[in-house]
C-alpha positions as CSV (number, residue, x, y, z in Angstrom):
1,V,-8.5,49.2,-48.1
2,L,-4.4,49.9,-46.7
3,L,-5.6,48.3,-43.4
4,G,-7.3,45.5,-45.4
5,L,-4.4,45.2,-46.9
6,V,-2.1,45.1,-44.2
7,G,-4.8,42.7,-42.3
8,Y,-4.3,40.1,-45.2
9,L,-1.0,40.2,-45.0
10,Y,-0.4,39.6,-41.1
11,V,-2.7,36.8,-41.8
12,L,-0.9,35.0,-44.4
13,H,2.3,36.0,-41.8
14,F,1.2,33.7,-39.5
15,Q,0.0,31.5,-41.5
16,S,2.7,30.4,-43.4
17,K,4.8,30.5,-40.0
18,K,2.1,27.6,-39.4
19,G,2.8,25.2,-42.4
20,S,6.7,25.8,-41.7
21,V,6.5,24.0,-38.0
22,T,4.1,21.1,-38.6
23,P,6.1,19.7,-41.7
24,E,8.8,19.3,-39.7
25,I,6.4,18.4,-36.1
26,K,5.3,15.8,-39.0
27,S,8.7,14.3,-39.7
28,K,10.1,14.3,-36.7
29,A,7.6,11.9,-34.9
30,S,7.3,10.4,-38.0
31,G,11.4,9.4,-37.7
32,N,10.8,8.0,-34.5
33,V,8.3,5.6,-35.2
34,S,9.2,3.8,-38.1
35,E,13.3,4.1,-36.5
36,K,14.1,0.7,-36.0
37,S,14.4,-0.3,-31.7
38,R,17.1,-2.5,-30.4
39,V,15.5,-4.2,-27.7
40,A,15.4,-8.2,-26.6
41,Y,13.3,-10.1,-23.9
42,I,13.8,-12.4,-21.8
43,D,11.1,-15.6,-20.6
44,L,11.5,-15.3,-16.5
45,D,8.9,-18.7,-16.2
46,S,11.7,-20.3,-19.9
47,L,14.7,-20.0,-18.1
48,Q,14.0,-20.8,-14.4
49,N,12.5,-23.9,-16.5
50,N,15.5,-25.1,-18.3
51,Y,18.0,-22.9,-16.5
52,T,20.7,-25.9,-14.4
53,Y,22.6,-24.1,-12.0
54,Y,18.6,-22.2,-11.4
55,K,17.1,-25.8,-10.8
56,K,19.7,-26.3,-8.3
57,I,20.3,-24.2,-6.3
58,K,15.8,-23.8,-5.9
59,G,16.4,-27.5,-4.9
60,D,18.8,-26.6,-2.6
61,F,16.7,-24.0,-1.6
62,E,13.7,-26.1,-1.2
63,R,15.0,-28.9,0.6
64,K,16.9,-26.8,3.4
65,Q,13.0,-25.0,4.0
66,A,11.6,-28.2,4.1
67,A,14.7,-28.9,7.1
68,A,13.5,-26.4,8.7
69,N,10.1,-26.7,8.8
70,D,10.5,-30.7,9.9
71,E,12.4,-29.2,12.6
72,I,9.8,-27.0,13.6
73,T,6.6,-29.1,13.7
74,S,9.2,-31.4,16.1
75,M,9.7,-29.1,18.8
76,Q,6.3,-27.7,18.2
77,K,4.9,-31.3,19.2
78,K,7.8,-31.7,22.1
79,Y,6.0,-28.1,23.4
80,Q,1.9,-29.6,23.3
81,S,3.5,-33.0,24.8
82,R,4.7,-31.4,27.4
83,A,2.2,-29.0,27.7
84,M,-0.7,-31.7,28.3
85,Q,1.4,-33.8,30.7
86,L,1.5,-31.2,33.5
87,Q,-1.9,-30.1,32.6
88,Q,-2.6,-33.4,33.5
89,K,-0.5,-33.2,36.8
90,A,-1.3,-29.7,37.3
91,A,-4.3,-31.0,40.2
92,S,-1.8,-33.6,42.2
93,M,1.1,-30.3,42.0
94,S,2.4,-27.9,44.8
95,Q,2.3,-24.2,44.9
96,Q,5.6,-24.4,43.5
97,E,5.3,-27.0,41.4
98,Q,2.9,-25.8,39.8
99,E,5.5,-22.3,39.2
100,N,8.6,-24.2,37.0
101,A,5.6,-25.6,35.2
102,M,4.9,-22.6,33.5
103,Q,8.1,-21.6,33.5
104,E,8.7,-23.8,31.7
105,I,6.0,-24.0,29.1
106,N,6.4,-20.4,29.2
107,K,10.3,-21.2,28.4
108,M,9.5,-23.7,25.8
109,Q,6.9,-21.6,23.9
110,Q,10.0,-18.5,23.6
111,D,12.0,-20.5,22.2
112,L,10.3,-22.3,19.3
113,Q,8.9,-18.6,18.8
114,N,12.7,-17.8,18.9
115,R,13.3,-20.6,16.8
116,K,10.9,-20.2,14.0
117,Q,11.9,-16.4,13.6
118,S,15.3,-17.6,13.4
119,I,14.5,-19.5,11.2
120,D,12.5,-17.1,8.6
121,N,15.1,-14.8,8.6
122,D,17.8,-16.8,7.6
123,L,14.9,-18.6,4.7
124,Y,14.6,-15.2,4.2
125,N,18.8,-13.9,3.4
126,Y,18.6,-17.2,1.8
127,N,16.2,-17.1,-0.8
128,S,17.9,-12.8,-1.2
129,K,20.7,-14.1,-2.3
130,M,19.9,-17.0,-4.9
131,K,18.1,-14.1,-6.5
132,E,21.3,-11.0,-5.9
133,D,22.9,-14.8,-7.8
134,I,21.4,-15.3,-10.4
135,L,20.3,-11.7,-11.2
136,N,24.4,-11.2,-11.3
137,R,24.9,-14.8,-13.4
138,I,22.8,-13.2,-16.0
139,Q,23.8,-9.9,-16.2
140,N,27.3,-10.8,-17.0
141,F,26.3,-13.2,-19.4
142,L,24.7,-10.1,-21.1
143,K,27.3,-7.6,-21.1
144,V,29.2,-9.9,-22.8
145,Y,26.7,-11.3,-25.0
146,N,26.0,-8.3,-25.7
147,K,29.4,-6.5,-25.9
148,D,28.9,-5.3,-30.0
149,G,26.4,-3.4,-29.2
150,K,23.0,-4.7,-30.2
151,Y,20.7,-4.3,-28.3
152,S,19.5,-1.4,-26.0
153,Y,17.4,-3.0,-23.5
154,I,17.0,-5.8,-22.2
155,F,13.6,-6.7,-20.5
156,S,12.9,-9.4,-18.5
157,Y,9.3,-10.9,-19.0
158,E,6.3,-12.7,-16.5
159,P,3.4,-13.7,-17.7
160,G,1.0,-10.3,-17.1
161,F,3.7,-7.6,-16.7
162,M,3.5,-6.6,-20.7
163,F,0.3,-7.1,-23.1
164,Y,1.4,-7.2,-25.9
165,K,5.7,-9.0,-27.5
166,D,6.8,-10.0,-30.3
167,S,8.6,-13.8,-30.1
168,T,11.6,-12.5,-32.7
169,L,12.5,-9.7,-30.3
170,N,12.8,-13.4,-27.9
171,I,16.1,-14.1,-27.4
172,T,15.7,-16.7,-24.2
173,P,17.1,-19.8,-25.6
174,V,20.2,-18.4,-26.2
175,V,20.3,-17.0,-23.2
176,I,19.8,-20.0,-21.2
177,T,22.1,-22.4,-23.8
178,G,25.1,-19.8,-23.0
179,L,24.8,-19.9,-18.9
180,N,24.1,-23.4,-18.9
181,E,27.0,-23.7,-20.2
182,L,28.5,-21.8,-18.1
183,Y,28.1,-23.5,-15.3
184,S,28.8,-26.5,-16.5
185,E,32.0,-25.3,-17.4
186,N,32.3,-23.8,-14.2
187,K,31.4,-27.2,-12.6
188,K,34.4,-29.0,-14.7
189,W,36.5,-26.3,-13.8
190,F,35.5,-27.1,-9.9
191,A,36.1,-30.8,-9.9
192,H,39.3,-30.3,-11.7
193,A,41.0,-27.9,-9.1
194,V,39.1,-30.0,-6.5
195,S,40.7,-33.3,-7.6
196,N,44.0,-31.8,-8.3
197,K,44.5,-30.8,-4.1
């Protein structure tokens, strides 16, 4: 009887501990779920389509890229034209002339490759600086915009990146308006500074 009583008390003791832990875990979990997250997002597609400064530097990059493509195309045409000329004359050339022609063609080919590599590097560096500049402008604006600490996180949204988004957390229109106003003010200041020189 004594053993049975001890066993019964032992079971009750551990059941009461389990019961005391479970409600605490439940209350913590439910507290986390119900707590309002301070999160917002910016739609990158919309930002790129409506931010004036971004559209300007994107246009500058596209013009730079088009000019680079034209230059490479022109060099390729010159190379091909000269190679055909020398090929047509090859039968009547002396050994020395053929060697000189081969050196000329090789040099033109090397110059073309070097120039293409240089242009690719320039475009890559320009594009990287452009992205860094835009990112800095957005981050600097958001620091001022969120100086009251309303949001803990502000994410960038891209199609395929998030499975679900609540449109009430979208602050893109406000960010676009603010960035465009800053860009407009900077343009006015720069024009004023230049005119006073």
